[in-house]
Steps between C-alpha positions, in 0.01 A plus 500: 500500500241248625499391867344171615299496823624235740249235612537618860356837400164357391207654691731715718553869549874542535687799633696691240580793731511556874181706476131413547210557262166654615195388295172622643435319823736208423877506549751289310866488432587694179575263215379340179246216488650195336330278245637151420692497171450875440793672338541871540751729348749622751490875537145545369382620844691724738574379851262672754684729737364556854495857630779617731435448873457773759811597695579629844208326677472623858268369775435710810294331776290635782300295748211446256625619159780453252581791265657387170680728256705436184627649176325404179698431180514795260288331234395164347249416773122537531429470876609372842342232724581448869460157666556384859581176683508437874843397624851534363445365145376760247251408227692317227294623208208728409247231599651415840401648834223755554445760231484837676469753219560593137643847546550585130807728484505594870819458698363429848237298683408462870374164628272559802326300774796271571582321822774652713831315532425281195721430200375575148665460161418702188563474127447785252459407130486720190312384192501611141224573253565161336418323830851397601627549856831599649665302774377623839688742720464365856523616859440333835421700812362457853236737634592678816370412844194698603589797714143629522335395826140372488204684642386402849174487690283418198132501596196417286135579570210403276146605426263321263652679198844633597825428686706768675873441554732694733870450575815666633771602251862404590650843422779592253573400232134399460307731267171308493319168515332298226183315601393190305189281537417137414166320519505220755737416784836515315648853494719633215867413556649761263420867442399414144247231595129531565289811454652839572299672774726804513851638541495718811773763516668546837411620756158352410416182691145410404296390200135400447411231245133561399248319282555150640251215520337418835598189695812449284860426607776731373877496567724808494875564488663838574849550351704795628735641234762765441532737206670240275256330564643211699238313702502357847348164579124528492303506824170316459150481643200286405150617586139430400244768426184480705165374377197722437136422579312294240276647235122495523311174437210504254161475669266222392142459623323505835215261581275560802410225746344505846706756700801437274623536142736314267753731329727400209810672355795455263849529658715804428749456216758724673617341825750776590795261490382291795245225553146598597435409865121545506203679345282749686131513405332815633119538515361850440163638607466793266831685527582365847755217512436219749759274663699306237505120488826316419534208258801287405747598226369224272135600532299647214171505691383521856186510714460818704291425810339716765302719259168657590202360312308768313809727470658559158874442462778534244846343538861587409809274506866589570816285510770513769868398489799571726508862379140570595149505358455615144216702346146367509308365205194670365169446679293187441135489407251591775353209697252483788519197734160353594403266780423147389310419823125527410174356633327230293126561443422197280659175390458264205655162424567309182636157418863571598494861611338750735442876477417773751326832436665766719355810656679727253332333200805299393518121471774260604516133397713203594525129428628322188685803356597686819558354844433832675225757436594703193323806366301449177612754241236737364239448771407803710170604661364143489171428684470121455708202385430149369729200451485231230707190430802677348393864503338769711307822435427827681200730474606863509307796641436636148311186397782351292654156554867396478627141498843333525671164506825380656702799374293730731474764227134594452318588178159664456204286397359657185142626489440521875446852639211464748565178691375485857605146600729221375548129564726232353468129423754239399589657166248779450394828666169690516399856587169663596441836331325805639196439271439157654645303209795263522804434285727194507827405321746214492461124439150388384533126447184419695319831452651685794467837324121468488455622143347178366821377330810299578736751342762650729561878491776724630262797485194531723175367344144571630341232715166408335171584676646745759363856477 
């Protein structure tokens, strides 16, 4: 016989039994989906039958556990699920409360890590192979009050990489103590929280937690327990591991000055868990370390003073924090400070600059480019100097000539190897050679080069008629 679906059934899943249906990860009341105007023949499909429920549910509490046991139906079920709610109202269906376990065909389950003196309610459901659930068997119980006394006298000591804990056990019925750790300043509040450091059997009263990070805060809780195990309230300590000295900086370069040197470095990447307080730069004469010089924590270079001119030095750098001074860097390049105080033996002037020939054969110039005497690069063993409008030249002891402009970096004048004297004009320079001839170079607008032309030349040209 045909049965019409009532309009109120459209789009609904309606209960046709007191059971529940399990479909994958979704739960719904067992029933038939309705379609508007659909006629179905009554009796074409059998009514789903939920499996029988468990019987004889018992709940036995301790201070931190509840042991559940029951009797499964003889057949027509596929498995058993246990769920829990806090308080006096048990889970009302297989989706309510906290799912504790799917125990298959087992007939017992122990819920652990509970608070003492708290009320918990449980529901145990069977389910069939077709996905339908039985009504839940329920039980409500209160965990017992803790009778295990806590440990006393908890002490914590730290190194850079470990924490040692010691305590006093309260005596019977305590059989041991569970130690838990948390990162930061909030200790574990339950014996199931945090990281397990160890479970120390009585009469043991100490544990070492190794492999920790330096300069890091850790919090510990020690829970005494009996053989059940029921746990006492945790006793807590928070402690920070100590820092370690920083790693070695990377050495840069050393540059010699007069009785001092500039040393550069790259800071250490490993600070040891604490801020660097300063850097120590140590001069070395051969293998002998000299007194270190301190520089600020933000420095990456520093000038080491008080060095002996003419003595060769290398330098190392080390970083210091609250834990001490770390290892030194590798050695720098070798440098030899040299005195910059020399006697002038000749002087030459130009349009906007002046130069001095020193007794060691070097030349220093000043004026438009430099406000203080500055050494000309590439000039050594000079015997004479000459200054022009925007340049200057030096005659060297080997008969060659080097010239420079405002950058104070000299270059050799090509073709001159036997000069004995030099002089400079506004924009040109001339040299006397050992054979009595002369060479000039530079601007030649009015015949300054003496070669019978007005063509300028950057290379020396012979002066006509001089032999």
